ZATI-121267 format. One record per atom (N, C-alpha, C): x, y, z. Coordinates in pm, whole numbers, padded with zeros to 5 digits, always signed. Example, Ala and Ser with C-alpha at 12.3 -4.5 7.8 and 13.67 -1.06 7.14 Angstrom:
2
+01319-00569+00780;+01230-00450+00780;+01320-00330+00780;+01285-00225+00708;+01367-00106+00714;+01290+00003+00787;
***
This chain:
353
-02804-25491+09446;-02728-25366+09433;-02738-25316+09289;-02787-25192+09271;-02802-25139+09136;-02669-25085+09084;-02669-25037+08958;-02546-24992+08894;-02486-24872+08967;-02572-24781+09015;-02523-24664+09087;-02453-24701+09215;-02510-24797+09290;-02448-24843+09415;-02314-24912+09388;-02310-24990+09280;-02184-25058+09244;-02076-24957+09209;-02116-24852+09139;-02021-24747+09101;-01966-24677+09225;-02054-24645+09321;-02010-24579+09444;-01918-24668+09526;-01951-24797+09531;-01867-24890+09606;-01728-24899+09544;-01722-24904+09410;-01594-24910+09341;-01514-24781+09365;-01584-24667+09364;-01517-24540+09387;-01458-24533+09527;-01534-24583+09627;-01483-24582+09764;-01359-24669+09778;-01355-24782+09707;-01238-24869+09712;-01118-24799+09650;-01140-24730+09538;-01031-24658+09473;-00976-24546+09560;-01060-24489+09644;-01018-24377+09728;-00952-24421+09858;-00959-24550+09890;-00904-24599+10017;-00757-24562+10040;-00667-24575+09938;-00528-24537+09963;-00513-24392+10007;-00596-24303+09951;-00591-24162+09991;-00640-24144+10135;-00736-24228+10175;-00782-24225+10315;-00671-24269+10409;-00591-24367+10367;-00479-24412+10452;-00376-24300+10468;-00347-24231+10359;-00252-24119+10365;-00307-24009+10456;-00434-23979+10437;-00500-23878+10522;-00493-23920+10668;-00519-24047+10695;-00518-24097+10833;-00381-24085+10898;-00274-24108+10820;-00138-24092+10874;-00115-23947+10914;-00163-23853+10829;-00149-23711+10861;-00224-23674+10988;-00346-23728+11005;-00425-23702+11125;-00353-23757+11248;-00299-23877+11236;-00229-23940+11349;-00108-23858+11391;-00030-23812+11295;+00090-23733+11325;+00051-23603+11394;-00048-23535+11341;-00090-23408+11400;-00136-23426+11544;-00220-23527+11569;-00269-23552+11704;-00155-23592+11798;-00059-23669+11747;+00055-23709+11829;+00138-23589+11870;+00152-23492+11781;+00227-23370+11812;+00157-23288+11920;+00025-23284+11914;-00050-23214+12019;-00042-23291+12151;-00057-23421+12144;-00053-23502+12267;+00083-23492+12336;+00189-23475+12257;+00324-23466+12313;+00359-23324+12357;+00271-23229+12325;+00298-23090+12364;+00389-23016+12268;+00422-23078+12156;+00508-23011+12057;+00429-22901+11986;+00304-22930+11951;+00213-22826+11903;+00137-22772+12024;+00132-22639+12037;+00079-22575+12157;-00071-22555+12152;-00135-22562+12270;-00271-22515+12287;-00266-22380+12358;-00366-22297+12333;-00366-22160+12384;-00486-22137+12475;-00460-22078+12590;-00565-22040+12684;-00616-21902+12646;-00748-21888+12627;-00803-21759+12585;-00856-21679+12704;-00837-21729+12826;-00870-21652+12944;-01011-21668+12997;-01096-21740+12926;-01233-21767+12973;-01263-21914+12948;-01372-21962+13008;-01413-22100+12989;-01457-22123+12844;-01419-22237+12790;-01453-22272+12652;-01521-22408+12651;-01639-22413+12593;-01709-22540+12571;-01706-22567+12421;-01642-22675+12380;-01632-22708+12239;-01738-22810+12201;-01805-22784+12090;-01902-22879+12034;-01850-22918+11895;-01824-23046+11876;-01769-23089+11748;-01813-23229+11712;-01750-23283+11608;-01776-23421+11569;-01653-23478+11501;-01659-23603+11462;-01547-23663+11392;-01582-23694+11247;-01702-23654+11204;-01744-23676+11066;-01773-23542+11000;-01803-23547+10872;-01830-23426+10796;-01979-23401+10792;-02024-23297+10864;-02161-23249+10852;-02271-23346+10892;-02387-23290+10920;-02508-23369+10935;-02531-23438+11068;-02450-23407+11172;-02470-23474+11300;-02554-23391+11397;-02573-23262+11369;-02659-23180+11455;-02584-23090+11551;-02466-23043+11511;-02388-22956+11600;-02463-22827+11633;-02525-22765+11533;-02586-22634+11556;-02696-22639+11662;-02790-22735+11659;-02888-22740+11768;-02827-22759+11906;-02714-22834+11914;-02647-22850+12043;-02584-22718+12087;-02518-22649+11995;-02461-22517+12026;-02570-22424+12075;-02684-22424+12008;-02794-22336+12046;-02849-22373+12184;-02862-22503+12210;-02914-22546+12340;-02821-22501+12452;-02691-22520+12434;-02595-22483+12538;-02590-22331+12556;-02587-22258+12446;-02584-22112+12453;-02709-22059+12523;-02825-22113+12487;-02949-22070+12551;-02950-22099+12699;-02900-22216+12738;-02895-22251+12880;-02803-22156+12956;-02686-22127+12901;-02591-22039+12969;-02645-21896+12980;-02719-21852+12880;-02783-21720+12889;-02881-21717+13006;-02956-21827+13024;-03049-21836+13136;-02976-21832+13270;-02851-21876+13272;-02770-21873+13394;-02699-21738+13412;-02742-21639+13334;-02687-21502+13341;-02539-21495+13303;-02498-21582+13214;-02364-21575+13160;-02363-21485+13036;-02250-21420+13013;-02233-21344+12889;-02167-21437+12790;-02246-21486+12696;-02206-21598+12612;-02164-21549+12473;-02059-21610+12422;-02019-21588+12283;-02010-21723+12212;-02057-21727+12090;-02037-21843+12003;-01930-21805+11902;-01827-21887+11893;-01717-21864+11799;-01716-21978+11698;-01715-21941+11570;-01724-22038+11462;-01626-22000+11350;-01594-22096+11268;-01514-22065+11150;-01595-21985+11050;-01727-22011+11044;-01809-21945+10943;-01790-22009+10807;-01822-22138+10800;-01796-22217+10679;-01863-22155+10557;-01786-22146+10446;-01830-22096+10316;-01880-21951+10322;-01829-21872+10415;-01861-21729+10414;-01775-21659+10309;-01816-21538+10273;-01748-21463+10168;-01636-21375+10223;-01602-21389+10351;-01503-21303+10415;-01391-21386+10475;-01286-21317+10516;-01175-21378+10587;-01148-21298+10714;-01075-21358+10807;-01038-21287+10928;-01151-21284+11030;-01140-21193+11127;-01238-21181+11235;-01356-21098+11189;-01475-21155+11197;-01598-21083+11164;-01694-21097+11283;-01740-20985+11336;-01838-20986+11444;-01977-20992+11381;-02042-21105+11398;-02176-21122+11342;-02278-21051+11429;-02264-21066+11562;-02352-20999+11658;-02270-20960+11780;-02294-20839+11830;-02226-20795+11952;-02307-20822+12077;-02416-20898+12062;-02504-20928+12174;-02617-20829+12188;-02617-20731+12102;-02726-20632+12098;-02795-20629+11963;-02716-20641+11855;-02774-20639+11721;-02685-20715+11625;-02743-20759+11515;-02669-20827+11409;-02598-20721+11327;-02468-20740+11305;-02385-20636+11245;-02342-20666+11103;-02377-20782+11050;-02335-20815+10915;-02441-20902+10849;-02420-20933+10722;-02517-21014+10650;-02474-21160+10649;-02562-21244+10594;-02538-21388+10602;-02419-21430+10518;-02394-21365+10406;-02281-21405+10322;-02148-21377+10391;-02142-21271+10472;-02020-21238+10546;-02003-21325+10671;-02116-21372+10725;-02113-21447+10851;-02104-21598+10831;-02166-21649+10723;-02190-21792+10712;-02328-21823+10765;-02393-21924+10709;-02534-21948+10740;-02559-21987+10885;-02477-22076+10941;-02502-22123+11077;-02477-22015+11182;-02366-21939+11176;-02349-21828+11271;-02461-21725+11260;-02504-21696+11138;-02613-21600+11120;-02742-21653+11182;-02768-21783+11165;-02886-21845+11226;-02882-21833+11377;-02765-21858+11438;-02752-21849+11584;-02774-21706+11631;-02716-21609+11559;-02732-21468+11597;-02877-21425+11585;-02947-21477+11486;-03087-21440+11466;-03175-21499+11575;-03144-21621+11619;-03229-21685+11719;-03198-21637+11860;-03072-21597+11888;-03032-21555+12023;-02973-21414+12019;-03057-21313+12026;-03010-21174+12011;-02908-21131+12116;-02909-21192+12235;-02817-21148+12340;-02683-21221+12337;-02666-21317+12244;-02542-21393+12234;-02447-21324+12136;-02322-21307+12178;-02218-21255+12090;-02180-21366+11993;-02172-21333+11864;-02133-21433+11764;-02016-21377+11683;-01906-21451+11682;-01786-21410+11610;-01743-21524+11519;-01707-21492+11395;-01652-21594+11305;-01507-21559+11275;-01425-21663+11272;-01283-21644+11244;-01223-21781+11216;-01147-21792+11107;-01081-21920+11079;-00977-21953+11186;-00926-21850+11256;-00837-21869+11371;-00923-21856+11496;-00968-21970+11548;-01063-21967+11660;-01001-21908+11786;-00869-21918+11805;-00805-21855+11921;-00822-21704+11913;-00794-21649+11797;-00810-21505+11776;-00956-21462+11791;-01048-21541+11736;-01189-21509+11746;-01239-21511+11889;-01194-21612+11967;-01236-21622+12107;-01181-21506+12190;-01058-21468+12164;-01001-21354+12236;-01073-21224+12201;-01113-21209+12078;-01190-21090+12039;-01323-21085+12113;-01390-21202+12124;-01519-21206+12193;-01506-21171+12340;-01398-21218+12405;-01382-21192+12548;-01329-21052+12575;-01230-21008+12498;-01166-20880+12527;-01248-20760+12478;-01310-20774+12362;-01385-20660+12307;-01526-20651+12362;-01587-20767+12393;-01728-20766+12430;-01755-20824+12568;-01653-20867+12638;-01670-20912+12775;-01733-21047+12791;-01727-21133+12688;-01782-21269+12703;-01707-21343+12812;-01780-21413+12900;-01712-21490+13006;-01724-21641+12986;-01787-21682+12877;-01786-21823+12838;-01802-21829+12686;-01721-21913+12625;-01722-21930+12479;-01779-22067+12446;-01874-22071+12354;-01918-22198+12296;-01852-22207+12158;-01764-22304+12143;-01685-22318+12021;-01757-22414+11926;-01800-22363+11813;-01875-22442+11716;-01778-22518+11625;-01798-22649+11615;-01714-22735+11531;-01568-22726+11573;-01543-22749+11702;-01410-22726+11757;-01326-22848+11787;-01376-22969+11762;-01301-23086+11808;-01164-23098+11743;-01156-23066+11612;-01028-23075+11543;-00943-22948+11562;-01001-22842+11616;-00926-22716+11634;-00857-22720+11769;-00747-22797+11776;-00685-22826+11906;-00598-22712+11957;-00582-22604+11880;-00501-22491+11926;-00565-22419+12044;-00695-22429+12058;-00763-22358+12166;-00791-22455+12281;-00750-22415+12401;-00773-22497+12521;-00919-22486+12561;-00978-22596+12598;-01121-22596+12634;-01143-22658+12770;-01253-22614+12833;-01292-22666+12963;-01373-22794+12950;-01443-22805+12837;-01530-22921+12814;-01531-22949+12665;-01503-23074+12630;-01499-23117+12491;-01616-23210+12464;-01715-23163+12391;-01832-23243+12355;-01821-23287+12210;-01852-23411+12183;-01845-23464+12047;-01975-23537+12015;-02028-23509+11896;-02148-23578+11850;-02109-23691+11757;-02177-23805+11772;-02155-23920+11686;-02291-23973+11645;-02305-24003+11515;-02429-24064+11467;-02408-24215+11463;-02472-24282+11556;-02453-24427+11571;-02514-24505+11456;-02600-24442+11379;-02670-24515+11273;-02599-24511+11139;-02484-24441+11131;-02418-24429+11001;-02371-24564+10949;-02382-24581+10819;-02339-24706+10755;-02189-24724+10770;-02144-24849+10759;-02003-24881+10782;-01911-24805+10687;-01949-24794+10560;-01861-24726+10464;-01847-24578+10498;-01948-24519+10559;-01940-24377+10595;-01841-24353+10707;-01810-24456+10785;-01719-24440+10897;-01572-24448+10857;-01546-24468+10728;-01408-24462+10680;-01362-24316+10679;-01230-24299+10683;-01176-24163+10679;-01192-24102+10540;-01191-23970+10537;-01194-23897+10410;-01076-23940+10323;-01092-23943+10190;-01212-23912+10113;-01301-24034+10084;-01260-24154+10127;-01340-24273+10099;-01467-24277+10182;-01465-24214+10299;-01582-24208+10387;-01610-24065+10430;-01678-24050+10543;-01718-23918+10590;-01644-23875+10716;-01553-23957+10765;-01492-23927+10896;-01363-23846+10882;-01352-23743+10966;-01232-23659+10973;-01124-23726+11057;-01168-23805+11154;-01076-23873+11245;-01130-24013+11272;-01042-24107+11309;-01091-24241+11344;-01168-24238+11475;-01243-24343+11499;-01328-24350+11617;-01248-24341+11747;-01124-24390+11745;-01048-24387+11871;-01008-24246+11912;-01029-24147+11826;-01006-24007+11866;-01105-23962+11973;-01213-24038+11987;-01312-24004+12090;-01255-24013+12231;-01138-24073+12246;-01078-24078+12380;-01046-23938+12432;-01033-23840+12342;-01006-23701+12385;-01129-23634+12442;-01246-23687+12411;-01371-23619+12446;-01406-23638+12593;-01457-23532+12654;-01510-23541+12790;-01651-23598+12790;-01721-23578+12679;-01862-23618+12670;-01893-23651+12526;-01961-23764+12503;-02003-23805+12370;-02156-23805+12364;-02210-23731+12270;-02354-23727+12247;-02384-23816+12128;-02468-23915+12148;-02491-24017+12047;-02630-24000+11987;-02633-23965+11858;-02758-23962+11784;-02777-24097+11715;-02902-24131+11689;-02927-24257+11619;-02923-24378+11708;-02922-24358+11840;-02919-24472+11930;-03044-24559+11908;-03022-24689+11917;-03128-24789+11897;-03169-24801+11751;-03094-24734+11660;-03119-24755+11519;-03002-24834+11462;-03024-24904+11352;-02921-24987+11290;-02876-24922+11160;-02752-24949+11123;-02707-24896+10995;-02754-24988+10883;-02718-24949+10760;-02773-25020+10645;-02726-25164+10638;-02617-25199+10704;-02569-25337+10703;-02626-25419+10817;-02707-25354+10903;-02769-25425+11013;-02688-25425+11140;-02571-25360+11140;-02487-25356+11259;-02491-25217+11321;-02449-25208+11446;-02450-25081+11517;-02313-25060+11581;-02269-24933+11587;-02138-24903+11641;-02144-24906+11793;-02046-24972+11855;-02036-24972+12000;-01943-24859+12042;-02000-24742+12072;-01922-24623+12103;-01841-24644+12230;-01891-24724+12322;-01825-24739+12452;-01683-24795+12438;-01654-24861+12327;-01519-24916+12308;-01416-24807+12282;-01462-24688+12247;-01370-24584+12202;-01359-24466+12297;-01435-24461+12403;-01430-24343+12490;-01451-24382+12635;-01390-24302+12724;-01417-24313+12867;-01496-24192+12916;-01535-24103+12822;-01612-23985+12858;-01756-24019+12890;-01828-23921+12948;-01971-23939+12973;-02045-23953+12841;-02147-24037+12840;-02224-24058+12718;-02371-24028+12741;-02430-23958+12644;-02572-23926+12648;-02630-23949+12508;-02753-23995+12502;-02824-23999+12376;-02881-23861+12344;-02902-23833+12218;-02959-23705+12178;-03052-23724+12059;-03163-23652+12064;-03259-23648+11953;-03274-23504+11909;-03310-23485+11783;-03335-23351+11730;-03481-23345+11685;-03559-23274+11764;-03704-23273+11746;-03751-23138+11694;-03846-23138+11602;-03903-23011+11555;-03979-22942+11667;-03942-22818+11696;-04005-22746+11806;-04106-22642+11760;-04090-22592+11639;-04182-22489+11589;-04164-22476+11438;-04264-22417+11376;-04257-22383+11234;-04266-22231+11224;-04175-22171+11150;-04170-22025+11141;-04205-21983+10998;-04305-21898+10988;-04346-21846+10857;-04250-21736+10815;-04189-21751+10700;-04082-21660+10660;-04134-21521+10621;-04259-21512+10581;-04313-21384+10539;-04315-21283+10653;-04351-21330+10773;-04367-21236+10884;-04304-21286+11016;-04237-21402+11013;-04172-21452+11134;-04265-21517+11234;-04390-21540+11197;-04486-21601+11289;-04445-21744+11321;-04434-21776+11451;-04400-21911+11496;-04528-21986+11527;-04537-22110+11479;-04656-22192+11497;-04616-22329+11550;-04703-22394+11627;-04673-22530+11673;-04664-22626+11555;-04578-22726+11565;-04561-22820+11454;-04687-22901+11429;-04771-22913+11530;-04894-22993+11511;-04983-22931+11403;-04967-22803+11373;-05049-22739+11271;-05011-22783+11130;-04901-22854+11116;-04861-22906+10985;-04927-23040+10953;-04981-23105+11053;-05031-23241+11037;-05127-23253+10920;-05093-23346+10827;-05181-23377+10715;-05166-23284+10597;-05088-23178+10606;-05074-23085+10494;-04977-23140+10390;-05003-23107+10265;-04910-23144+10159;-04803-23037+10148;-04681-23080+10123;-04573-22982+10114;-04474-23019+10005;-04407-22917+09958;-04288-22932+09876;-04171-22887+09962;-04067-22968+09971;-03954-22937+10059;-03826-22924+09977;-03739-22836+10020;-03607-22826+09958;-03505-22792+10066;-03380-22831+10042;-03276-22807+10142;-03138-22818+10080;-03042-22753+10144;-02902-22765+10107;-02824-22802+10231;-02839-22927+10275;-02774-22974+10397;-02705-23107+10368;-02622-23151+10462;-02541-23271+10439;-02624-23399+10433;-02734-23404+10510;-02812-23527+10520;-02959-23497+10490;-02995-23477+10362;-03134-23442+10329;-03236-23547+10371;-03193-23673+10380;-03286-23778+10420;-03333-23757+10564;-03250-23694+10647;-03291-23664+10784;-03400-23556+10785;-03389-23462+10693;-03490-23356+10684;-03625-23416+10643;-03622-23506+10547;-03747-23574+10507;-03807-23649+10625;-03723-23720+10699;-03773-23796+10814;-03835-23704+10918;-03776-23586+10938;-03831-23489+11033;-03970-23444+10990;-03985-23414+10861;-04115-23369+10810;-04220-23479+10820;-04180-23599+10788;-04276-23710+10795;-04312-23743+10940;-04220-23716+11032;-04248-23742+11174;-04358-23651+11227;-04372-23530+11170;-04480-23440+11212;-04602-23457+11121;-04601-23565+11042;-04714-23607+10958;-04744-23508+10846;-04638-23447+10793;-04651-23374+10668;-04648-23473+10551;-04722-23444+10447;-04721-23527+10327;-04622-23464+10230;-04504-23523+10219;-04398-23466+10136;-04418-23511+09992;-04464-23421+09907;-04489-23455+09767;-04358-23468+09690;-04261-23388+09728;-04130-23396+09663;-04028-23322+09749;-03906-23375+09750;-03794-23310+09820;-03681-23289+09722;-03638-23165+09707;-03523-23131+09622;-03407-23095+09712;-03292-23158+09689;-03176-23131+09773;-03062-23071+09691;-02990-22980+09753;-02871-22919+09697;-02753-22960+09784;-02631-22923+09743;-02515-22956+09824;-02520-22878+09955;-02449-22928+10054;-02448-22866+10186;-02400-22721+10176;-02467-22630+10247;-02435-22487+10250;-02452-22421+10113;-02540-22473+10030;-02562-22417+09896;-02618-22274+09905;-02559-22185+09824;-02609-22047+09817;-02703-22037+09697;-02827-22000+09722;-02929-22001+09618;-02912-21883+09523;-02930-21911+09393;-02923-21807+09291;-03055-21797+09216;-03062-21706+09123;-03189-21680+09053;-03234-21803+08974;-03140-21881+08919;-03176-22001+08845;-03243-22103+08936;-03190-22118+09057;-03251-22210+09155;-03394-22169+09186;-03414-22039+09205;-03547-21991+09241;-03646-22016+09128;-03603-21997+09005;-03690-22027+08890;-03726-22176+08889;-03626-22262+08911;-03651-22407+08911;-03745-22446+09025;-03722-22392+09145;-03808-22423+09259;-03951-22374+09234;-03963-22257+09176;-04096-22201+09148;-04173-22288+09049;-04103-22341+08949;-04172-22426+08851;-04221-22555+08915;-04146-22608+09011;-04190-22728+09082;-04314-22698+09167;-04313-22582+09231;-04429-22542+09313;-04554-22531+09225;-04538-22472+09107;-04652-22460+09014;-04703-22597+08974;-04611-22691+08953;-04650-22826+08911;-04717-22904+09024;-04663-22895+09145;-04712-22978+09257;-04834-22919+09326;-04843-22785+09326;-04951-22716+09398;-04961-22761+09546;-04851-22755+09622;-04857-22795+09763;-04927-22689+09847;-04969-22730+09968;-05029-22632+10059;-04923-22539+10119;-04804-22592+10142;-04694-22509+10194;-04562-22555+10133;-04465-22466+10139;-04327-22498+10102;-04246-22494+10231;-04162-22597+10252;-04087-22608+10376;-03938-22623+10345;-03856-22554+10423;-03712-22568+10414;-03654-22575+10555;-03524-22582+10567;-03460-22587+10698;-03430-22444+10745;-03405-22431+10874;-03371-22299+10928;-03240-22250+10869;-03145-22339+10850;-03016-22301+10791;-03034-22252+10649;-03120-22319+10572;-03146-22275+10435;-03218-22141+10431;-03304-22118+10528;-03379-21992+10529;-03286-21872+10538;-03170-21891+10604;-03073-21782+10616;-03009-21750+10482;-03009-21847+10390;-02943-21828+10261;-03040-21787+10151;-03163-21757+10187;-03261-21709+10091;-03278-21558+10108;-03256-21483+10003;-03269-21338+10011;-03417-21298+10002;-03447-21177+10047;-03585-21126+10038;-03633-21124+09894;-03543-21092+09803;-03580-21085+09661;-03624-21221+09610;-03546-21326+09642;-03580-21459+09595;-03706-21511+09662;-03724-21475+09789;-03843-21517+09861;-03969-21462+09797;-03962-21339+09752;-04081-21273+09698;-04142-21353+09584;-04056-21410+09500;-04105-21488+09387;-04178-21613+09433;-04124-21680+09535;-04187-21802+09584;-04314-21769+09662;-04310-21661+09742;-04426-21626+09825;-04549-21593+09744;-04528-21550+09620;-04643-21524+09533;-04715-21652+09495;-04645-21765+09508;-04702-21894+09469;-04758-21972+09587;-04690-21964+09702;-04726-22051+09814;-04660-22003+09942;-04723-22021+10058;-04655-21987+10184;-04528-22071+10202;-04423-22011+10255;-04299-22082+10279;-04259-22065+10426;-04213-22173+10485;-04175-22168+10626;-04052-22257+10648;-03991-22243+10764;-03881-22331+10800;-03910-22395+10935;-03847-22509+10957;-03868-22586+11079;-03752-22561+11174;-03785-22520+11298;-03684-22508+11403;-03666-22644+11470;-03542-22683+11489;-03511-22807+11559;-03458-22777+11698;-03492-22863+11791;-03445-22849+11928;-03379-22980+11971;-03259-22968+12028;-03189-23087+12077;-03247-23131+12211;-03273-23259+12223;-03322-23315+12349;-03226-23425+12393;-03155-23401+12504;-03052-23492+12553;-03110-23583+12660;-03079-23712+12651;-03122-23804+12755;-03056-23767+12886;-03131-23779+12997;-03081-23740+13129;-03032-23595+13124;-03123-23507+13080;-03091-23365+13066;-03030-23301+13190;-03084-23326+13311;-03025-23265+13430;-02878-23302+13451;-02842-23428+13424;-02702-23469+13439;-02614-23400+13336;-02666-23385+13214;-02589-23318+13109;-02567-23171+13144;-02672-23103+13187;-02657-22962+13226;-02569-22948+13349;-02575-23047+13440;-02487-23046+13555;-02340-23057+13514;-02313-23135+13410;-02177-23146+13359;-02128-23012+13307;-02214-22939+13235;-02179-22806+13185;-02154-22711+13301;-02245-22712+13399;-02230-22623+13515;-02098-22649+13587;-02065-22775+13603;-01943-22811+13677;-01818-22759+13609;-01813-22765+13478;-01695-22720+13405;-01691-22567+13394;-01807-22505+13372;-01810-22359+13356;-01781-22289+13488;-01830-22346+13598;-01812-22282+13728;-01675-22312+13789;
***
């Protein structure tokens, strides 16, 4: 264990008392909801919630996109309702009315903007009050099914189906409650879930052990993988098969919770990653960042520059222009692949119908 690891371990130990206090607050809040003292609200349409019990990096957005896309194919009028994390606005903001995008990425938040861009017929609404946002989507735009993004802890809204993602490969220390670990709720909160989607199945954490999810839930369980489905050239939106990246050298950058997963994705499609620069999750790029990234591109001389789809939403045309003069830049689209897909879609159909 190096000095940095020892420092982090000591910091996690120091933060444990705050995690215990946080955990007591979580327990009290959930007990109030379970007892009916805190109310849940029916928004008048079916609600499918996609959430997790940890902070970031489990793959909620690809699951939201998969479900929304499937429901659109079933001729449903679908709305995605999200808080719009780190957006520059407050209150109800309509990102897309199902016909066109009505706001910019800073007002929407990167993930809602990404969903609106990929699914033009899906209504996208952001609101810190998800009950209010869901009612706006149904009453103003006629949505008949809501996909609630990051909704597991938002217990005020009644849902027809509660889906939760868990990364089975996370290290033991990460499974501690905030702030000592990454978890918003303890594992036994999974008993509320109708369905648990498990990423990282058959992988081990850094201590060599694996979490037994079955001890914490009676809901349906499915494995899930997040596979690169296409590469999109940012200059003109051209979509290309990922196989065209094979063997190319790249410089990668991202502002996501788990940058190591992004590297693994690129290496899985046999890209040669010369360097990966990571920023904090949901980082908004400024002119200084673009200058720094451009200098790295000049130094490395990669064949392409690659980022995530979420990061691409946070890059302005002005900043792109500077990078595009140096090297082609593209982003990777991810697609969720659920084990026993027909059974999973059947579960959605059963609840929505």
